[in-house]
C-alpha positions as CSV (number, residue, x, y, z in Angstrom):
1,M,-3.9,20.4,22.6
2,S,-3.9,16.6,22.9
3,L,-0.4,14.8,24.5
4,D,0.3,11.0,23.9
5,A,1.2,8.6,27.2
6,G,5.3,8.6,25.6
7,T,4.5,12.7,24.7
8,L,4.1,13.2,27.5
9,G,6.5,10.6,29.1
10,I,8.9,12.8,26.8
11,L,8.0,16.4,29.0
12,D,8.7,15.4,32.0
13,S,11.1,13.4,32.4
14,L,13.0,17.1,31.1
15,A,10.7,18.8,33.1
16,K,12.3,17.5,36.1
17,R,15.7,17.3,34.3
18,W,15.6,20.6,33.1
19,S,13.7,22.0,37.1
20,V,11.3,23.3,35.1
21,S,7.8,23.1,34.0
22,K,6.5,21.6,31.5
23,A,5.0,24.6,29.9
24,E,9.0,26.0,30.0
25,V,9.8,22.6,28.3
26,M,8.0,23.4,25.5
27,R,8.3,26.9,25.2
28,R,12.0,26.1,25.0
29,S,11.3,23.3,22.5
30,I,9.3,25.9,20.2
31,R,12.0,28.0,20.4
32,K,14.3,25.9,19.6
33,M,12.3,24.6,16.5
34,K,12.0,27.7,15.3
35,E,15.4,28.4,15.6
36,R,15.9,25.9,13.2
37,V,13.5,26.4,10.7
38,D,14.4,30.0,10.4
39,D,18.7,28.6,9.8
40,D,17.1,25.9,7.6
41,D,15.2,28.6,5.4
42,K,18.4,30.7,5.1
43,R,20.5,27.7,3.9
44,P,20.8,28.0,0.2
45,T,20.0,24.8,-2.0
46,P,21.8,22.6,-3.8
47,L,21.6,24.5,-6.8
48,Q,22.2,28.1,-5.0
49,A,25.1,26.7,-3.9
50,M,26.6,24.9,-7.1
51,E,25.6,28.3,-8.9
52,W,28.5,29.8,-6.2
53,L,30.7,27.6,-6.1
54,Q,30.7,27.9,-9.7
55,G,30.8,31.7,-9.5
56,G,33.7,31.8,-7.6
57,A,33.0,31.1,-3.8
58,G,33.7,34.3,-3.0
59,L,36.9,34.1,-4.0
60,S,38.9,37.8,-6.1
61,V,40.4,36.7,-8.5
62,A,43.3,37.3,-7.2
63,E,42.8,35.5,-3.8
64,G,41.9,33.1,-6.3
65,D,45.5,32.8,-8.1
66,E,47.5,33.4,-5.2
67,F,45.4,30.1,-3.5
68,K,46.7,28.2,-6.1
69,A,50.3,29.4,-6.1
70,N,50.6,28.6,-2.1
71,I,48.6,24.8,-3.3
72,E,51.0,24.5,-5.8
73,A,54.4,25.2,-3.6
74,E,53.1,22.9,-0.8
75,R,52.9,20.0,-3.7
76,Q,56.5,21.3,-4.5
77,A,57.4,20.8,-1.5
78,K,56.0,17.4,0.0
79,R,57.8,16.3,-3.2
80,Y,60.8,14.1,-3.0
81,W,64.3,14.2,-4.7
82,W,63.7,11.1,-7.0
83,E,60.4,13.3,-8.2
84,A,62.3,16.5,-9.4
């Protein structure tokens, strides 16, 4: 494996900062990148997210109705007497 001077400098400074070997810095970094890639793989595509939202976003009809009623109640409570 070959690393450029800038990357080697970063590797060295992280090893000193974390008080670990350069190999440990690389192991931690690789594990962290693997976690990020795995998280990205679990994230829905924009199209999947839109379909989920259009499908009710996981709410049942009763939950949606309750949410709507709560929002309407909040809006009514915030009206001034001259708006009623």
